[in-house]
C-alpha positions in Angstrom: 102.4 85.5 -6.3 100.4 86.6 -9.0 101.1 89.1 -11.7 98.9 92.2 -10.3 100.9 91.5 -6.9 104.2 91.4 -8.8 103.8 94.3 -10.9 102.1 96.4 -8.0 102.7 95.6 -4.5 106.1 97.1 -4.5 104.7 100.6 -5.3 102.9 100.5 -1.8 106.1 101.5 -0.3 106.4 104.4 -2.5 105.5 108.0 -2.6 103.2 110.0 -4.9 106.4 111.7 -6.1 108.3 108.6 -7.0 105.3 106.8 -8.7 104.8 110.1 -10.9 108.3 110.6 -11.5 108.6 107.2 -13.1 105.6 107.1 -15.4 106.4 110.7 -16.7 110.4 109.1 -17.1 108.9 106.1 -19.0 106.0 108.4 -21.0 109.3 110.5 -22.3 111.3 107.3 -23.0 108.8 105.4 -25.4 108.7 108.5 -26.9 111.7 109.2 -27.8 111.9 105.5 -29.1 108.9 106.2 -31.5 110.7 109.5 -32.8 114.0 107.8 -33.3 111.9 105.3 -35.3 111.1 107.4 -37.1 114.5 109.4 -37.6 112.6 111.9 -36.4 115.1 114.8 -34.4 112.7 114.6 -31.5 114.2 111.9 -30.4 116.6 113.9 -28.1 114.3 116.6 -26.4 111.9 113.7 -25.2 115.4 111.3 -24.5 116.7 114.1 -22.5 113.7 114.7 -20.5 113.2 110.7 -19.7 116.8 110.1 -18.9 117.3 113.2 -16.3 114.7 111.9 -14.6 115.9 108.5 -14.7 119.3 109.7 -13.2 117.3 110.5 -9.9 115.2 107.5 -9.9 118.1 104.8 -10.4 120.3 106.7 -7.7 117.8 106.0 -5.2 117.5 102.5 -6.5 121.0 101.8 -5.9 121.5 101.0 -10.0 124.8 102.7 -10.5 125.9 101.2 -13.6 122.5 102.4 -15.1 122.3 105.8 -13.1 125.8 106.4 -14.7 124.6 105.4 -18.2 121.6 108.0 -18.6 123.7 111.0 -17.3 126.0 109.8 -20.6 122.1 109.5 -22.5 121.9 113.0 -21.6 125.4 114.3 -22.3 125.3 112.0 -25.6 121.6 113.3 -26.7 122.7 116.9 -26.5 125.6 115.6 -28.9 123.1 113.6 -30.8 120.8 116.7 -30.9 123.5 119.0 -32.7 124.8 115.8 -35.0 121.4 115.4 -36.4 120.4 119.1 -36.5 123.3 119.3 -39.1 122.1 116.7 -41.3 118.1 116.9 -40.8 116.0 118.1 -43.9 113.2 120.5 -43.8 111.0 117.4 -42.0 113.4 117.0 -39.2 114.5 114.1 -40.3 117.9 112.1 -41.5 119.6 109.7 -43.5 120.8 106.2 -41.6 123.9 104.0 -43.1 125.9 100.8 -41.8 128.6 101.0 -39.5 132.0 100.8 -41.0 134.9 98.7 -39.7 136.7 101.3 -38.0 133.5 102.6 -36.1 132.9 98.7 -35.1 136.6 99.0 -33.7 135.2 102.1 -31.8 132.3 100.8 -30.6 134.3 97.6 -29.3 136.9 100.2 -27.4 133.6 101.9 -25.6 131.9 99.0 -24.7 135.3 97.6 -22.9 136.2 101.0 -21.5 132.5 101.2 -20.0 132.9 97.6 -18.8 136.1 98.3 -17.0 134.8 101.9 -15.4 131.6 100.4 -14.3 132.9 97.3 -12.4 135.5 99.7 -10.5 132.6 101.9 -9.5 131.1 98.8 -8.0 134.2 97.7 -6.5 133.9 100.8 -4.7 130.3 101.0 -4.0 130.5 100.2 -0.2 132.9 103.3 0.4 130.7 105.3 -1.6 127.5 104.3 0.4 130.0 104.9 3.5 129.8 108.9 2.4 133.2 107.8 0.3 134.9 106.5 3.3 136.8 103.1 3.7 136.6 103.0 7.0 134.7 99.9 8.1 134.0 98.6 5.0 135.1 95.7 2.7 135.8 96.7 -1.1 135.2 94.0 -3.6 132.1 92.2 -5.3 130.6 90.1 -2.9 127.9 92.6 -2.4 126.8 92.4 -5.7 123.8 90.4 -6.7 122.7 88.8 -10.5 120.6 92.1 -11.0 124.1 94.5 -10.3 125.9 92.2 -13.3 123.0 92.7 -15.4 123.2 96.4 -14.7 127.4 96.8 -15.4 126.2 94.5 -18.9 123.6 96.5 -20.1 125.3 99.9 -19.4 128.0 99.2 -22.1 125.3 98.0 -24.4 123.8 101.1 -24.3 126.4 103.1 -24.4 127.5 101.8 -27.3 123.9 101.8 -28.7 123.6 105.2 -27.8 126.8 106.5 -29.6 125.8 104.4 -32.8 122.3 106.4 -33.2 124.1 109.9 -32.4 126.2 108.7 -35.8 122.9 107.3 -37.3 124.2 103.8 -37.7 121.3 101.3 -38.3 123.5 98.6 -36.2 122.7 101.0 -33.0 119.1 99.0 -33.0 121.1 95.7 -32.2 122.3 97.0 -28.7 119.0 98.4 -27.8 117.3 95.1 -28.5 119.5 93.2 -26.4 120.0 95.7 -23.4 116.2 95.8 -23.3 115.8 92.4 -23.1 117.9 92.1 -20.1 116.7 95.2 -18.4 112.8 93.6 -18.6 113.9 91.0 -15.4 116.3 93.2 -13.7 113.7 96.5 -13.3 111.0 93.5 -12.2 113.4 92.2 -9.9 114.5 95.7 -8.4 110.8 96.6 -7.6 110.6 99.0 -10.8 107.3 97.0 -12.6 106.8 100.6 -14.7 109.9 100.9 -16.0 110.2 96.6 -16.6 107.2 97.3 -18.9 108.6 100.1 -20.6 111.4 98.0 -21.7 109.3 95.6 -22.8 107.6 97.8 -25.1 110.7 99.0 -25.9 112.2 95.8 -27.6 109.2 95.6 -29.8 109.8 99.1 -30.7 113.5 98.7 -31.3 112.7 95.7 -33.6 110.6 97.7 -35.5 112.9 100.5 -35.6 115.5 98.1 -36.7 113.7 97.3 -39.5 112.3 100.5 -40.6 116.1 101.9 -40.9 117.3 99.1 -42.9 113.9 100.2 -45.3 115.4 103.6 -45.3 118.6 102.9 -46.2 118.0 100.3 -48.6 115.1 102.8 -50.1 118.2 105.7 -50.2 120.4 103.1 -52.2 117.8 102.3 -54.8 117.1 106.2 -55.2 120.8 106.8 -55.3 121.0 104.2 -58.6 118.1 105.7 -60.2 
C-alpha cells in the first residue's frame, strides 16, 4: 500500500459530513496550539470548537479514552479560559512559569487516576456496546488491540498536559509532545488520516511552543532582575 492509499483509502466509506467535521476539528485544533504557543487566550475558544467536534468523531470510531479526554478538554478549556482571563494583559497574553514540586505530585495523582478510570471503562466496554447490558457479553480486556492501549495511555498524558496548561506551566508542552507522537500511528491505524497528520503537526508545534515558553520565562526572570 502506497502513501496515498494509506491516507485516503479509509475515507472512501465516510460520509461528506464525517470528512468535513474531521477537517474542521483538525483546523481549529491547529489554531488552538498556535495560540497556545503565543500564550494567547484565544487558545481556549478555538480549542473548545475542536474538542466538541472530536467528542462526536471519537465516539463514532470507538476511541472511548480519547473521547473522554476531549470532554475533559472542553471542561478544562472553560476553566483555563477563566484563569487566563484573570491574568492576561491588554494583548490577551499571560505570563508562564515552571511547575512546583507540589504540582508535580498532583499531576502524578491525575495521571494514575485517569489510567484507572479509562481502564475501567474499557473493561466494561462490551456491556456499553451491548446497550449497557451484561447479558451474553464477556467483560475484560480481551477485546482491546494495541491502539486501544495507546488510547488509554494518551488519555492520561493529555489530561495532565491540559491541567498544566490551564495553570500556565511550561512543562505542559512535554506531555503534549509525548502524547502527540503516540497519536500519529494510533489514528492512522484507526483510519483517521487527517487527524494523524494533525498530530504530526502538533508534535512540531508543541516543540516550538516549549522553546517559546522557556524563552518567555527567561525573559521575565531577567526583566525582574533588572
